[in-house]
N, C-alpha and C positions, 0 to 999 in steps of 0.2 A: 704430738707432732711438732710442738714448739713453734707454731706459725706466728705467734706474736713477736718472736725474736728473729724472724728471717731478715736478712740472709745469714746471720750468725749461726743459726741452727740447721742450715742446709746440709752440713756435713758433720755436725757434732751434736750430741744430745743436749737439750736445754738444761738438764740436771748437772751437766759438767761445766756450765758457764761459771766462771770464778767470781766469788765475792772477794775482791782484792787478789789473793793468791790461793784461795781454797775453793774447790768446786762446791756448789750449793748442796749437792747430795751428801757431801762429807759432813756437813753440819747436822744433817738429819741422822746419819749413822752415829755420830758422836753423841747426840742426845739419847739415842737408844742405849748405847753402851753405858753412859753415865747413869741411866735409869735401871741398870742391872741386866739388860738383855745381853745374852751371850751368842745367840744364833739368829742370823738375819737372812731373810730371803728377799731379794730385789726382783720385783716383777717388771720386766722391761720389754722392749720390742726390737724390731729390726733397726739396724744402724746405731745401736747403743752399746757396741762392744767396748767403747772407750770407758764405760763405767766399770766393766769387769777388769780391764787393764789397770785402771786407777787403784783398785783395792788389792791387786795382785802384787806379788814380789817382783821387783825389777832388778835383775842380776847385773845387767850392764850398767845401769845408772848408779847402783850402789857401789860397784867396783870402781867406777870413774870418780865418784865423790870420795871414796876411801883413798884412792891414789893421789888425789889432790889435797888430802888432809882436811877436807871440809866436814868435820865431825858433826857440827850442828845440823847442816842440811841432811847428812846421812841419817842421823837419828830421826829427823822429821819424816823422811821418805820411808824408813823401816817401820815407823810407828803406824803408818797407814795400813800396811798389810797385816798388822797384828791387832787391829782394833777389835775384831770379832770373827767368828766363823761365818762367812758370807757365802750364800748360795744364790743361784740365778734361775729364774723361770721366765720363759718368753710368753707374752700375750700376743698371739699371732695376728689378732685384729684389735683395733681400739674400740672395744665394745662396752666401755664404761668401767667405773671404779668397782662396782659390784662384781663384774666379770673378772677384773684383775685380782680381786681378793680370792675368788674361786680358783684361780690358777695356782694359788699357793696351798690349796687344801691338803694335798698329799704330804706336803712338807710339815704342816701344822698338826695334822691328826686330830685327836679329840681333846685338845688342850686350849685354855684361854690364850689369846694372842693380841698383839698390838698392831695397829695400822698407822703408819706415818706417811703423809703425802709429801712428795718431793718438792712441791712448790711452796710449802709453808715452813719457814724457819721461825721457831718460837724461842724467845730468850727469857729465861726466868731461873731463879735459884731458890729451891731445887728445881730440876727440869720438870716441865709440864708432864711428861710421860711418867716420871717417877711418882708424882702426886696421884696420877690416875691409877697406876698400879696399886698404890696403897689403898685407894678408895675401893677398887675392885675386890681386894682381899678382905677389906672390912665389911663391905655390903654384899659380897658375892653376887654382883650384878654388873652387867656391861656398863661402860662409862664412855661418854662422848664429851669432848672439850667444846665449850661454847664461849663466845664473847659477844658483847653488844656491838651492833653496827648501826649506822644511821638508817632510819626507816626507809629512805628512798634508795637504799642499797640492798634491801632484803631479797630482791628478785635475783641476786647474784649468788645466793647461798642456799644450803639446806638450812631450814629454820626449825627451831625446837620450841614448842610450848611447854612451859615448866609449871609444875604443880604450885599453886599459890602465887604465880606470877613472879617468883623469886629467881635470881640468877642461877642458883644452885638448887639441887633437889631432884625429885623424880620427874622424868619427861612424860608428858601425856600425849603429845602428838609431834610428828616430824613431817615436814613438807619440803620437797625438793624444789628449789627456785620458784617460790610462789609468784603469781602474777602481782604487779604493783597494786598495793592497797589491800591485798588478800593474805598477808603474812599474819600468822597467829601471835607473833611476838617479834622482837628485834634481836633475839638471841640466835646468832648464827653459829653453825657447826664449823669449827676450824679443823685442820688436818690431823687430828689425833683421836684415836679410838682404842679402847681396850675391850675386847669382845669375847663373849661366850661362844664356843664352837657350834652351838645350835644355829647360829646365823648361816652356816653352810647349807643346811637342808633348805632353808628359805631362799637362799640365793640360787640354788639349783633349780627351784621351781619358778623363779621370778620371770616375769615377762618384761620386755623392753619398756622403758618409761620415757622420760624427757630425752629428746634428741635420738630416740631409738636405741638408747643404751641401757644396760642393766645397772640400775642405780642402787648403791648401797643403802641410801636413805630409805627407799621403798621397802627393802627387806627389814631394816631396823624398825620401821613402823609396824610391820607384821610381828616382829620379835616382841614388841610391847604387849601383844595379846597373850604371850606365853610367860613372860618374866619381866621384872622391872628393868628400867634403863635410867641411868643416873647422869645428870648434867654436871660437868666440872667447869666452873666459871674461871677460865684461864685468866690469870693476872700477871701480865708481863708484856713484852713487845712481840708482836707478830708481823712478819714481813712476808708478803706474797711475792716471792721472787719469780713467779711466772708472769708477773705484770711489770711493765717497764718502769713505772714510777716506784713500785715496791722494791725492785732490784736496785734502783739508784739510791733509795732511802737506806737500804741495808748496807750498801757499799759505803756510804758516807758515815753512818753510825758506827760500823765496824772499824773504819779507818780512824775515827775520833777516839776509839778505845785502845788503839795500839800505840805503844811507846815510840816505835820507830816512825810513826806517821802523824800522830795527833797534832803536834805543834805546827808542822808544815801545812797540813790540811786545814786546820783552824785559821791560820793566817791567810791561806789562799781564799777561803770562804769570806773572810772579812774584807779582803781586797775586792772580791767580785761583787759583794753586796753593798759597797759604798755607793 
């Protein structure tokens, strides 16, 4: 619903809020493409048609840019519609992440698949998802990205208990947003998963959990009873762009990495912080 970004999200999807000049969801799609993914299904809801339009071909805009001789912008616009084969499924009600994943079942079939959450922009080289796919192929087990968070923040995340207390390795328990002081570790699940299709049968039988939603974490806990689940300790920068501070942090960091903005932004920050 994007309520944390109202009124900006009253008429546009939060996933389309730009980090400088690129919508947040485009960074997610680009990570998938760089990881070798060729077909993507975006699970969205009402009032999110702008996402479909963004990844579609724009004949009028391309013709205008070509007429103006703006080859650089033309290539940028054309590259967006060529990123991957993108399909769309609507989640008719906001019934939770587990339910959203279920909405894509017919698209995925009986194959392993990746889940990338639109609020989490992860920066690493190679991409986080590519590393997770490599682990899945090597271990033949579902993989969940985790990173350490402060103990007083564990109630905001799904938390993984990992064999031997290590950052990586086999997961022994998953808890969705544990009460303060009851987290089994401070290894938080971040928005990347590579999953075995067996998760679908568990999601189909799942009962509502936290906030009355179908939680993916709950079904992953039951998956542990059938097959191993591996934690991937993500090592890089994670931006929660569904949070105002995370959105600002991402904007500043991305600006400082751009040749056309870095010097001016750095000088602006120095002046402001004096």
